C-alpha positions in Angstrom: 110.7 -127.1 -86.9 108.2 -124.9 -88.7 108.1 -121.3 -87.5 104.7 -119.9 -86.7 103.3 -116.4 -87.1 100.9 -115.7 -84.3 98.5 -112.7 -84.5 96.9 -111.6 -81.2 95.0 -108.6 -82.5 91.9 -109.4 -80.4 91.9 -110.2 -76.6 91.2 -113.9 -76.2 91.8 -114.8 -79.8 95.1 -115.8 -81.5 95.5 -116.7 -85.1 98.4 -118.9 -86.2 99.8 -119.3 -89.7 102.8 -121.5 -90.5 105.7 -119.5 -91.9 106.8 -122.2 -94.4 109.3 -119.8 -95.9 110.1 -116.3 -94.6 110.8 -114.0 -97.6 111.4 -110.6 -95.9 111.4 -109.4 -92.3 112.6 -105.9 -91.3 111.5 -102.5 -90.1 110.6 -99.9 -92.7 111.3 -97.1 -90.2 107.5 -96.7 -89.7 106.3 -100.3 -89.3 107.6 -103.8 -88.8 107.0 -105.6 -92.1 107.0 -109.3 -92.6 106.3 -111.3 -95.8 106.2 -115.1 -95.7 104.8 -118.1 -97.5 102.0 -120.2 -96.0 100.9 -123.5 -97.6 97.2 -122.5 -97.5 97.1 -118.8 -98.3 100.3 -118.3 -100.3 102.3 -115.2 -99.6 101.2 -113.2 -96.6 101.9 -109.6 -95.7 101.9 -108.6 -92.0 102.5 -105.1 -90.6 103.3 -104.7 -86.9 102.3 -108.3 -86.2 98.9 -108.0 -88.0 98.0 -109.8 -91.2 97.2 -107.2 -93.9 96.6 -109.4 -97.0 97.3 -112.8 -98.4 97.5 -114.1 -102.0 94.9 -116.7 -101.2 91.9 -114.5 -100.3 92.9 -110.9 -101.1 90.5 -110.9 -104.1 87.5 -110.9 -101.8 88.6 -107.8 -99.9 89.9 -105.9 -102.9 86.9 -106.6 -105.1 84.4 -105.6 -102.5 86.3 -102.5 -101.4 86.5 -101.2 -105.0 83.6 -102.5 -107.2 80.9 -101.8 -104.7 81.5 -98.0 -104.6 82.5 -97.6 -108.2 79.6 -99.5 -109.6 77.3 -98.1 -107.0 78.3 -94.6 -108.1 77.7 -95.5 -111.7 79.8 -92.7 -113.3 83.1 -92.5 -111.4 86.1 -91.2 -113.4 88.3 -89.9 -110.5 89.2 -92.1 -107.6 91.3 -91.5 -104.5 92.8 -94.4 -102.5 94.3 -93.7 -99.1 96.7 -96.5 -98.2 96.6 -99.6 -100.4 100.4 -100.0 -100.6 100.2 -103.6 -101.6 98.6 -102.5 -104.9 95.5 -104.8 -104.8 93.0 -101.9 -104.6 94.7 -100.0 -107.4 94.6 -103.2 -109.5 90.8 -103.5 -109.1 90.1 -99.8 -109.5 92.0 -99.6 -112.8 90.0 -102.5 -114.3 87.2 -99.9 -114.7 87.6 -98.2 -118.1 85.5 -95.4 -116.8 88.3 -94.4 -114.3 90.4 -91.8 -115.9 92.6 -91.0 -113.0 93.5 -92.8 -109.7 95.4 -91.1 -107.0 96.9 -93.5 -104.4 98.3 -91.9 -101.2 100.5 -94.3 -99.2 102.5 -93.3 -96.1 105.2 -95.9 -96.4 107.1 -96.2 -99.7 108.8 -99.4 -98.6 105.5 -101.2 -98.4 104.9 -100.3 -102.0 108.3 -101.4 -103.2 108.5 -104.6 -101.1 105.1 -105.8 -102.1 106.0 -105.1 -105.8 109.1 -107.3 -105.3 107.7 -110.1 -103.2 103.9 -110.1 -103.9 103.7 -108.8 -107.5 100.4 -110.6 -108.3 98.6 -108.1 -106.0 99.3 -105.0 -108.1 99.5 -107.1 -111.3 101.0 -104.2 -113.2 98.7 -101.5 -111.9 101.5 -99.4 -110.5 102.8 -98.7 -114.0 99.4 -97.8 -115.4 99.6 -94.2 -116.7 96.3 -93.3 -115.0 97.9 -93.9 -111.6 99.4 -91.1 -109.5 101.3 -92.5 -106.6 101.8 -90.0 -103.7 104.0 -90.9 -100.8 102.5 -88.9 -97.9 100.4 -89.0 -94.8 96.9 -89.6 -96.1 95.1 -87.5 -93.5 97.3 -84.6 -94.1 97.0 -85.0 -97.9 93.2 -84.9 -97.7 93.2 -81.9 -95.4 95.5 -79.8 -97.5 94.5 -80.7 -101.1 91.9 -78.7 -103.1 91.1 -81.5 -105.5 88.0 -83.6 -105.6 87.1 -87.2 -106.5 84.0 -89.2 -107.3 85.0 -92.1 -105.0 87.4 -92.1 -102.0 88.5 -95.5 -100.7 90.2 -95.8 -97.4 92.3 -99.0 -97.6 93.9 -98.6 -94.2 95.3 -100.7 -91.4 93.3 -101.1 -88.2 93.1 -98.0 -86.0 96.5 -98.4 -84.4 99.8 -96.8 -85.3 99.8 -94.9 -88.6 96.2 -95.9 -89.4 94.6 -94.4 -86.3 94.0 -90.9 -87.7 92.1 -92.4 -90.6 89.2 -93.2 -88.3 88.7 -89.7 -86.9 85.8 -87.4 -87.3 88.1 -84.7 -88.7 89.4 -87.0 -91.3 85.9 -88.1 -92.4 84.9 -84.4 -92.6 87.9 -83.7 -94.8 87.0 -86.6 -97.1 83.4 -85.2 -97.4 84.9 -81.9 -98.5 87.0 -83.6 -101.2 84.1 -85.6 -102.7 82.5 -84.3 -105.8 78.7 -84.0 -105.7 77.2 -87.5 -105.7 80.4 -89.0 -104.4 81.0 -92.1 -102.2 83.4 -92.7 -99.4 84.2 -96.3 -98.4 86.3 -97.5 -95.5 87.8 -100.7 -94.1 86.0 -101.2 -90.8 87.2 -104.4 -89.2 85.3 -107.5 -88.0 82.2 -106.4 -86.0 82.0 -109.5 -83.9 85.4 -108.9 -82.3 85.8 -105.1 -83.1 82.4 -103.8 -82.2 83.7 -100.5 -81.0 85.4 -99.8 -84.3 82.2 -100.0 -86.3 80.2 -98.1 -83.7 82.9 -95.4 -83.6 83.0 -95.0 -87.3 79.2 -94.8 -87.6 79.1 -92.0 -85.0 82.0 -90.1 -86.6 80.7 -90.4 -90.1 77.2 -89.3 -89.2 77.8 -85.6 -88.8 79.3 -85.3 -92.3 77.1 -87.5 -94.5 73.4 -87.9 -95.2 73.7 -91.7 -95.7 76.0 -93.8 -93.5 75.8 -97.6 -93.6 78.0 -100.7 -93.8 78.3 -103.7 -96.0 79.8 -107.1 -95.3 82.1 -109.8 -96.8 83.8 -112.9 -95.5 87.6 -112.6 -95.7 89.0 -115.8 -94.2 92.3 -114.4 -92.8 90.5 -111.6 -90.9 89.5 -113.7 -88.0 86.2 -113.4 -86.1 83.5 -113.4 -88.8 82.4 -111.2 -91.7 84.4 -108.0 -92.3 82.6 -104.7 -92.5 83.1 -101.9 -95.0 81.9 -98.4 -94.2 79.7 -96.6 -96.8 79.1 -92.8 -96.7 77.5 -90.5 -99.2 75.2 -87.5 -99.4 73.2 -89.3 -102.2 71.1 -91.8 -100.4 69.8 -93.5 -103.6 73.3 -94.8 -104.5 73.3 -97.5 -101.8 69.9 -98.7 -103.0 70.8 -99.2 -106.6 69.0 -102.4 -107.8 70.5 -105.6 -109.1 69.2 -105.0 -112.6 71.1 -101.7 -112.9 74.2 -103.0 -111.2 74.2 -105.9 -113.7 74.0 -103.5 -116.6 76.9 -101.5 -115.2 78.9 -104.6 -114.4 78.4 -106.0 -117.9 79.3 -102.7 -119.4 82.5 -102.6 -117.4 83.5 -105.8 -119.3 85.7 -107.8 -116.8 85.3 -110.9 -114.7 85.6 -111.3 -110.9 86.3 -114.1 -108.5 83.9 -112.9 -105.7 82.0 -109.8 -106.6 78.6 -110.1 -108.4 75.8 -107.6 -108.7 73.7 -109.9 -106.5 76.4 -110.1 -103.8 76.8 -106.3 -104.0 73.1 -105.7 -103.2 72.9 -108.4 -100.6 76.0 -107.2 -98.8 74.1 -104.2 -97.4 71.6 -106.4 -95.6 72.9 -106.4 -92.1 72.3 -108.9 -89.3 70.6 -107.7 -86.1 73.9 -107.9 -84.2 75.5 -105.3 -86.5 72.4 -103.1 -86.6 72.5 -103.0 -82.8 76.0 -101.5 -83.0 74.5 -98.6 -85.0 71.6 -97.9 -82.6 
């Protein structure tokens, strides 16, 4: 009989994915890691019983997490990624020729190594790019202790449980602000508002004291159950979020690569929030 993976992240909602072939299942010492094949989504990575990414729809998440802040910024040469051990975020960041240096801070080396072995399409060679500096460390501690600065900081974290919990704190957001160069942008993974309302509200309130402009943008990621996923946006330069489609198109064409989900029109429209999400920010 087919074995099933059941994710019960949200009370009253369970997601089931057939594990047509289990590739790896073990504890890394920090997290329970599972990689399996599913006939619809391809290879799937789960940590502590929660789906993190799949080959079938990761491009939506990774493109929106990276191209929105980088093209919204318009002149980003230094990027910091906290988390992102599967390599997908690094892959998309390094497609930008304007990025001269990417620092990726991942707490769990085994996530990086196992994803490189079992899901190599996610990084697609990015981990060997000479512009990438991989740091195995606690992301919150790294940001608090470093004196370096970046144009864009991307928080590619798990949900606020376990190792990812500290990455949703006001102290961490304040430390990120201090590490942003003038005109910089911070973006965060902020869950699915329809079933994780408190996560979005909490982030909005914790980001507010540190940034002049705090907002969210949305994208549908099928394996993140419950509706559209939210990404947090924070900057002291209010105009960046309002960059028009014509300018975004110019920047995207200059970047010179294709995408499977992202377009300048989607970028601009993603910041238009439904009333139910706006209510969580009231």
